[in-house]
MDTraj code that builds the backbone (N, CA, C; nanometers):
import mdtraj as md
import numpy as np

residues = "MET ILE HIS THR TYR LYS ILE TYR GLN GLU GLU LYS LEU ILE LEU ARG LYS MET ARG GLY ASN ILE THR VAL ASN ASP PHE LYS SER ILE LEU GLU ASP THR PRO ASN ILE PRO GLY TYR ASN PRO ASP TYR LYS VAL ILE ILE ASP TYR ARG ASN ALA HIS LEU ILE SER ASN LEU GLN GLU TYR ARG SER PHE LEU THR LEU LEU LYS THR LYS ASN TYR HIS LYS SER THR LYS ILE PHE ILE ILE ASN SER PRO ARG VAL PHE VAL ALA CYS ASN LEU PHE LYS ASP ILE LEU GLY PHE LYS ASN THR PHE ILE TYR SER SER PRO THR ALA ALA LEU HIS HIS PHE GLY LEU GLN ASP THR ALA ALA VAL HIS PHE PHE ARG ILE".split()
xyz = np.array([
    [3.1069, -4.2721, 5.4466],
    [3.1044, -4.4139, 5.4704],
    [3.1937, -4.4843, 5.3686],
    [3.2640, -4.5833, 5.4163],
    [3.3455, -4.6675, 5.3292],
    [3.2849, -4.8077, 5.3324],
    [3.2540, -4.8607, 5.2147],
    [3.1932, -4.9929, 5.2030],
    [3.2784, -5.0773, 5.1102],
    [3.3285, -5.1891, 5.1606],
    [3.4036, -5.2824, 5.0773],
    [3.3382, -5.4196, 5.0891],
    [3.3586, -5.5012, 4.9874],
    [3.2990, -5.6340, 4.9891],
    [3.3873, -5.7323, 4.9136],
    [3.3620, -5.8583, 4.9391],
    [3.4294, -5.9677, 4.8697],
    [3.3299, -6.0834, 4.8641],
    [3.3199, -6.1456, 4.7471],
    [3.2316, -6.2604, 4.7308],
    [3.3167, -6.3847, 4.7120],
    [3.2917, -6.4850, 4.7925],
    [3.3589, -6.6136, 4.7833],
    [3.2584, -6.7147, 4.7268],
    [3.2687, -6.7388, 4.5964],
    [3.1739, -6.8261, 4.5273],
    [3.1753, -6.9678, 4.5855],
    [3.2953, -7.0212, 4.6067],
    [3.3058, -7.1597, 4.6534],
    [3.2376, -7.1806, 4.7886],
    [3.2504, -7.0821, 4.8778],
    [3.1902, -7.0917, 5.0110],
    [3.0465, -7.0384, 5.0141],
    [3.0014, -6.9819, 4.9010],
    [2.8681, -6.9185, 4.8939],
    [2.8540, -6.8158, 5.0062],
    [2.9493, -6.7220, 5.0052],
    [2.9644, -6.6271, 5.1142],
    [2.9929, -6.4881, 5.0604],
    [2.9278, -6.3893, 5.1194],
    [2.9522, -6.2486, 5.0891],
    [3.0030, -6.1829, 5.2164],
    [3.1194, -6.1185, 5.2071],
    [3.1753, -6.0448, 5.3194],
    [3.1674, -5.8964, 5.2878],
    [3.1314, -5.8182, 5.3895],
    [3.1243, -5.6729, 5.3725],
    [3.1867, -5.6056, 5.4932],
    [3.2475, -5.4904, 5.4670],
    [3.2970, -5.4045, 5.5740],
    [3.2334, -5.2676, 5.5573],
    [3.1839, -5.2160, 5.6662],
    [3.1269, -5.0811, 5.6686],
    [3.2089, -5.0019, 5.7708],
    [3.2606, -4.8872, 5.7276],
    [3.3412, -4.8039, 5.8154],
    [3.2948, -4.6590, 5.8043],
    [3.3196, -4.5849, 5.9105],
    [3.2863, -4.4425, 5.9093],
    [3.1405, -4.4169, 5.9460],
    [3.0932, -4.2994, 5.9092],
    [2.9568, -4.2584, 5.9401],
    [2.8597, -4.3167, 5.8381],
    [2.7549, -4.3819, 5.8870],
    [2.6567, -4.4461, 5.8001],
    [2.5204, -4.3826, 5.8243],
    [2.4553, -4.3454, 5.7150],
    [2.3204, -4.2890, 5.7230],
    [2.2203, -4.3886, 5.6640],
    [2.0942, -4.3607, 5.6831],
    [1.9887, -4.4428, 5.6226],
    [2.0010, -4.4367, 5.4704],
    [2.0375, -4.3219, 5.4172],
    [2.0560, -4.3115, 5.2722],
    [2.1694, -4.4009, 5.2230],
    [2.2732, -4.4177, 5.3043],
    [2.3813, -4.5103, 5.2686],
    [2.3271, -4.6526, 5.2594],
    [2.2459, -4.6928, 5.3567],
    [2.1865, -4.8266, 5.3535],
    [2.1001, -4.8448, 5.2282],
    [2.0203, -4.7446, 5.1971],
    [1.9341, -4.7516, 5.0778],
    [2.0181, -4.7672, 4.9517],
    [2.1237, -4.6900, 4.9413],
    [2.2117, -4.6951, 4.8245],
    [2.2753, -4.8332, 4.8099],
    [2.3230, -4.8888, 4.9190],
    [2.3849, -5.0212, 4.9151],
    [2.2830, -5.1263, 4.8711],
    [2.1617, -5.1185, 4.9241],
    [2.0598, -5.2167, 4.8871],
    [2.0218, -5.2067, 4.7397],
    [2.0198, -5.0852, 4.6861],
    [1.9879, -5.0673, 4.5447],
    [2.1012, -5.1180, 4.4552],
    [2.2255, -5.0979, 4.4986],
    [2.3416, -5.1362, 4.4175],
    [2.3779, -5.2845, 4.4280],
    [2.3436, -5.3472, 4.5387],
    [2.3864, -5.4844, 4.5650],
    [2.3511, -5.5830, 4.4540],
    [2.2289, -5.5848, 4.4006],
    [2.1979, -5.6836, 4.2966],
    [2.2836, -5.6695, 4.1702],
    [2.3480, -5.5546, 4.1516],
    [2.4308, -5.5306, 4.0331],
    [2.5771, -5.5695, 4.0518],
    [2.6130, -5.6179, 4.1690],
    [2.7512, -5.6578, 4.1961],
    [2.7795, -5.7886, 4.1214],
    [2.8873, -5.7927, 4.0429],
    [2.9216, -5.9175, 3.9730],
    [2.9414, -6.0330, 4.0717],
    [2.8756, -6.1439, 4.0464],
    [2.8877, -6.2610, 4.1322],
    [2.7930, -6.2621, 4.2504],
    [2.7149, -6.1561, 4.2669],
    [2.6220, -6.1496, 4.3794],
    [2.5144, -6.2572, 4.3655],
    [2.4823, -6.3208, 4.4755],
    [2.3757, -6.4204, 4.4794],
    [2.2977, -6.4000, 4.6090],
    [2.1671, -6.3739, 4.6010],
    [2.0889, -6.3464, 4.7217],
    [2.0783, -6.4654, 4.8168],
    [2.1162, -6.5836, 4.7711],
    [2.1093, -6.7014, 4.8579],
    [2.2387, -6.7261, 4.9355],
    [2.3425, -6.6472, 4.9082],
    [2.4688, -6.6645, 4.9796],
    [2.4571, -6.6140, 5.1228],
    [2.5355, -6.6733, 5.2118],
    [2.5464, -6.6265, 5.3494],
    [2.6195, -6.4917, 5.3471],
    [2.5906, -6.4083, 5.4469],
    [2.6487, -6.2745, 5.4504],
    [2.7074, -6.2468, 5.5889],
    [2.8295, -6.1923, 5.5897],
    [2.8886, -6.1397, 5.7131],
    [2.9187, -5.9926, 5.6883],
    [2.8640, -5.9078, 5.7739],
    [2.8864, -5.7637, 5.7620],
    [2.9600, -5.7157, 5.8869],
    [3.0756, -5.6568, 5.8651],
    [3.1613, -5.6083, 5.9733],
    [3.1352, -5.4588, 5.9938],
    [3.0730, -5.4262, 6.1060],
    [3.0419, -5.2871, 6.1396],
    [3.1375, -5.2297, 6.2445],
    [3.2480, -5.2974, 6.2719],
    [3.3404, -5.2408, 6.3701],
    [3.3923, -5.1068, 6.3172],
    [3.3989, -5.0109, 6.4048],
    [3.4427, -4.8751, 6.3705],
    [3.3493, -4.8048, 6.2729],
    [3.2236, -4.8469, 6.2702],
    [3.1202, -4.7763, 6.1942],
    [3.0317, -4.7015, 6.2938],
    [2.9746, -4.5922, 6.2473],
    [2.8917, -4.5086, 6.3337],
    [2.7601, -4.4805, 6.2629],
    [2.6519, -4.5253, 6.3231],
    [2.5197, -4.4987, 6.2690],
    [2.4811, -4.3576, 6.3105],
    [2.4760, -4.2669, 6.2122],
    [2.4493, -4.1279, 6.2484],
    [2.3046, -4.0879, 6.2252],
    [2.2267, -4.1692, 6.1552],
    [2.0833, -4.1437, 6.1467],
    [2.0241, -4.1799, 6.2820],
    [1.9149, -4.1125, 6.3170],
    [1.8553, -4.1498, 6.4447],
    [1.7825, -4.2829, 6.4311],
    [1.7601, -4.3483, 6.5412],
    [1.7047, -4.4831, 6.5374],
    [1.5621, -4.4853, 6.4828],
    [1.4874, -4.3767, 6.4969],
    [1.3522, -4.3729, 6.4401],
    [1.3580, -4.3731, 6.2866],
    [1.4513, -4.2975, 6.2287],
    [1.4697, -4.3008, 6.0828],
    [1.5068, -4.4415, 6.0367],
    [1.5959, -4.5030, 6.1105],
    [1.6403, -4.6381, 6.0773],
    [1.5239, -4.7366, 6.0892],
    [1.4443, -4.7240, 6.1944],
    [1.3279, -4.8104, 6.2145],
    [1.2299, -4.7951, 6.0980],
    [1.2065, -4.6730, 6.0536],
    [1.1165, -4.6474, 5.9400],
    [1.1709, -4.7131, 5.8132],
    [1.3012, -4.7033, 5.7927],
    [1.3645, -4.7667, 5.6772],
    [1.3437, -4.9177, 5.6821],
    [1.3620, -4.9787, 5.7974],
    [1.3448, -5.1234, 5.8096],
    [1.2004, -5.1648, 5.7855],
    [1.1067, -5.0837, 5.8310],
    [0.9654, -5.1139, 5.8078],
    [0.9365, -5.1126, 5.6586],
    [0.9941, -5.0173, 5.5856],
    [0.9792, -5.0127, 5.4402],
    [1.0484, -5.1336, 5.3769],
    [1.1658, -5.1669, 5.4246],
    [1.2418, -5.2802, 5.3719],
    [1.1638, -5.4102, 5.3895],
    [1.0876, -5.4189, 5.4959],
    [1.0089, -5.5391, 5.5231],
    [0.9095, -5.5664, 5.4102],
    [0.8642, -5.4612, 5.3428],
    [0.7669, -5.4784, 5.2342],
    [0.8332, -5.5187, 5.1034],
    [0.9644, -5.5095, 5.0954],
    [1.0380, -5.5450, 4.9742],
    [1.0715, -5.6945, 4.9759],
    [1.1133, -5.7458, 4.8629],
    [1.1534, -5.8853, 4.8531],
    [1.3013, -5.8965, 4.8894],
    [1.3323, -5.8789, 5.0151],
    [1.4703, -5.8811, 5.0628],
    [1.5092, -6.0251, 5.0920],
    [1.6236, -6.0674, 5.0397],
    [1.6616, -6.2077, 5.0579],
    [1.6842, -6.2393, 5.2052],
    [1.6553, -6.3628, 5.2400],
    [1.6577, -6.4022, 5.3804],
    [1.7666, -6.5039, 5.4117],
    [1.8803, -6.4901, 5.3446],
    [1.9926, -6.5782, 5.3750],
    [2.0447, -6.5473, 5.5154],
    [2.1261, -6.6360, 5.5678],
    [2.1838, -6.6148, 5.7004],
    [2.2743, -6.4927, 5.6975],
    [2.2577, -6.4076, 5.7974],
    [2.3381, -6.2868, 5.8096],
    [2.4039, -6.2843, 5.9464],
    [2.5296, -6.2448, 5.9455],
    [2.6024, -6.2254, 6.0706],
    [2.6552, -6.0834, 6.0710],
    [2.6353, -6.0153, 6.1826],
    [2.6864, -5.8806, 6.2018],
    [2.8000, -5.8863, 6.3027],
    [2.9104, -5.8196, 6.2706],
    [3.0215, -5.8054, 6.3642],
    [3.0173, -5.6608, 6.4127],
    [3.0061, -5.6437, 6.5428],
    [2.9876, -5.5079, 6.5956],
    [3.0789, -5.4834, 6.7157],
    [3.1030, -5.3554, 6.7424],
    [3.1743, -5.3171, 6.8640],
    [3.1190, -5.1871, 6.9209],
    [2.9950, -5.1562, 6.8886],
    [2.9318, -5.0330, 6.9335],
    [2.7901, -5.0621, 6.9840],
    [2.7546, -5.0069, 7.1003],
    [2.6183, -5.0287, 7.1501],
    [2.5098, -4.9776, 7.0538],
    [2.5332, -4.8651, 6.9892],
    [2.4340, -4.8090, 6.8967],
    [2.4140, -4.9010, 6.7749],
    [2.5227, -4.9543, 6.7216],
    [2.5123, -5.0467, 6.6089],
    [2.4486, -5.1777, 6.6554],
    [2.4770, -5.2191, 6.7784],
    [2.4139, -5.3388, 6.8346],
    [2.2614, -5.3223, 6.8353],
    [2.2144, -5.2072, 6.8796],
    [2.0701, -5.1800, 6.8803],
    [2.0153, -5.1837, 6.7374],
    [2.0865, -5.1223, 6.6427],
    [2.0420, -5.1203, 6.5038],
    [2.0337, -5.2622, 6.4462],
    [2.1324, -5.3450, 6.4773],
    [2.1319, -5.4835, 6.4274],
    [2.0169, -5.5630, 6.4883],
    [1.9873, -5.5393, 6.6144],
    [1.8740, -5.6072, 6.6770],
    [1.7416, -5.5591, 6.6200],
    [1.7322, -5.4305, 6.5883],
    [1.6112, -5.3808, 6.5217],
    [1.5939, -5.4506, 6.3869],
    [1.7029, -5.4675, 6.3138],
    [1.7004, -5.5387, 6.1862],
    [1.6416, -5.6774, 6.2062],
    [1.6924, -5.7506, 6.3047],
    [1.6435, -5.8850, 6.3335],
    [1.4951, -5.8830, 6.3701],
    [1.4580, -5.7939, 6.4589],
    [1.3224, -5.7928, 6.5128],
    [1.2194, -5.7442, 6.4126],
    [1.2470, -5.6330, 6.3450],
    [1.1485, -5.5753, 6.2530],
    [1.1303, -5.6636, 6.1303],
    [1.2394, -5.7166, 6.0778],
    [1.2285, -5.8021, 5.9602],
    [1.1944, -5.9468, 5.9962],
    [1.1980, -5.9787, 6.1247],
    [1.1605, -6.1112, 6.1704],
    [1.2566, -6.2202, 6.1272],
    [1.3836, -6.1852, 6.1096],
    [1.4821, -6.2835, 6.0661],
    [1.5242, -6.3704, 6.1845],
    [1.5087, -6.4981, 6.1692],
    [1.5523, -6.5929, 6.2722],
    [1.6968, -6.6347, 6.2480],
    [1.7454, -6.6106, 6.1279],
    [1.8801, -6.6554, 6.0903],
    [1.9784, -6.5384, 6.0851],
    [1.9704, -6.4509, 6.1854],
    [2.0605, -6.3370, 6.1968],
    [2.1321, -6.3463, 6.3313],
    [2.2634, -6.3289, 6.3285],
    [2.3430, -6.3455, 6.4490],
    [2.4371, -6.2265, 6.4651],
    [2.4746, -6.1978, 6.5882],
    [2.5627, -6.0853, 6.6182],
    [2.6836, -6.1373, 6.6950],
    [2.8027, -6.1003, 6.6459],
    [2.9278, -6.1377, 6.7118],
    [3.0149, -6.0133, 6.7258],
    [3.1184, -6.0254, 6.8081],
    [3.2085, -5.9113, 6.8279],
    [3.3425, -5.9305, 6.7585],
    [3.3624, -6.0450, 6.6903],
    [3.4900, -6.0655, 6.6219],
    [3.4696, -6.1419, 6.4913],
    [3.5548, -6.1155, 6.3929],
    [3.5486, -6.1912, 6.2679],
    [3.5722, -6.3406, 6.2891],
    [3.6598, -6.3750, 6.3820],
    [3.6879, -6.5161, 6.4080],
    [3.5613, -6.5896, 6.4500],
    [3.4855, -6.5298, 6.5416],
    [3.3608, -6.5923, 6.5865],
    [3.2597, -6.6013, 6.4729],
    [3.2514, -6.4966, 6.3921],
    [3.1572, -6.4963, 6.2801],
    [3.1917, -6.6053, 6.1794],
    [3.3177, -6.6157, 6.1421],
    [3.3598, -6.7190, 6.0474],
    [3.3438, -6.8591, 6.1070],
    [3.3700, -6.8713, 6.2351],
    [3.3547, -7.0005, 6.3015],
    [3.2087, -7.0466, 6.2963],
    [3.1156, -6.9536, 6.3041],
    [2.9727, -6.9872, 6.2956],
    [2.9430, -7.0687, 6.1691],
    [3.0101, -7.0346, 6.0603],
    [2.9916, -7.1042, 5.9328],
    [3.0965, -7.2138, 5.9098],
    [3.1873, -7.2327, 6.0050],
    [3.2931, -7.3312, 5.9884],
    [3.3980, -7.2872, 5.8876],
    [3.4165, -7.1556, 5.8733],
    [3.5081, -7.1014, 5.7727],
    [3.6290, -7.0305, 5.8337],
    [3.6612, -7.0602, 5.9578],
    [3.7696, -6.9901, 6.0256],
    [3.9070, -7.0189, 5.9664],
    [3.9186, -7.1258, 5.8901],
    [4.0479, -7.1601, 5.8306],
    [4.0496, -7.1408, 5.6794],
    [3.9741, -7.0450, 5.6307],
    [3.9673, -7.0193, 5.4868],
    [4.0286, -6.8835, 5.4544],
    [4.0386, -6.8542, 5.3274],
    [4.0930, -6.7252, 5.2831],
    [4.0072, -6.6080, 5.3294],
    [3.8842, -6.6338, 5.3641],
    [3.7934, -6.5268, 5.4076],
    [3.8479, -6.4517, 5.5289],
    [3.9258, -6.5181, 5.6114],
    [3.9797, -6.4527, 5.7303],
    [4.0657, -6.3323, 5.6937],
    [4.1302, -6.3340, 5.5791],
    [4.2185, -6.2240, 5.5375],
    [4.1408, -6.0971, 5.5029],
    [4.0171, -6.1097, 5.4627],
    [3.9351, -5.9933, 5.4283],
    [3.9238, -5.8978, 5.5471],
    [3.9116, -5.9522, 5.6653],
    [3.8920, -5.8693, 5.7828],
    [4.0205, -5.8101, 5.8382],
    [4.1342, -5.8551, 5.7894],
    [4.2633, -5.8010, 5.8353],
    [4.3047, -5.6772, 5.7593],
    [4.2460, -5.6546, 5.6454],
    [4.2844, -5.5418, 5.5606],
    [4.2302, -5.4131, 5.6173],
])
top = md.Topology()
chain = top.add_chain()
for i, resn in enumerate(residues, 1):
    res = top.add_residue(resn, chain, resSeq=i)
    for name in ("N", "CA", "C"):
        top.add_atom(name, md.element.get_by_symbol(name[0]), res)
traj = md.Trajectory(xyz[None], top)
């Protein structure tokens, strides 16, 4: 799995890209490491780009992970997922449903995701072109 991120302090926005094969252990590792990222703020909006990512853990393992995550103090800022895979779409919906997040949205393009926050004309658009 390849995970890249960029934090835009002025926009209070965290952008992430996930590529390649992703396991439940990858998700756990990212969640453990995230609070240590310089400039990270749990109240910032988040856009996670899962295009060309492949969830290789089975959905039951993922569901169990989300149930455990529900018991943790996971920040509830607005999250947007960019997807292009039916399997990742199901995983993102499980995230929404199991954690009960009302402020989670799914789009198929970075433009739509950035437009949701009114940020389509900012430097953030370049993150998704790399």
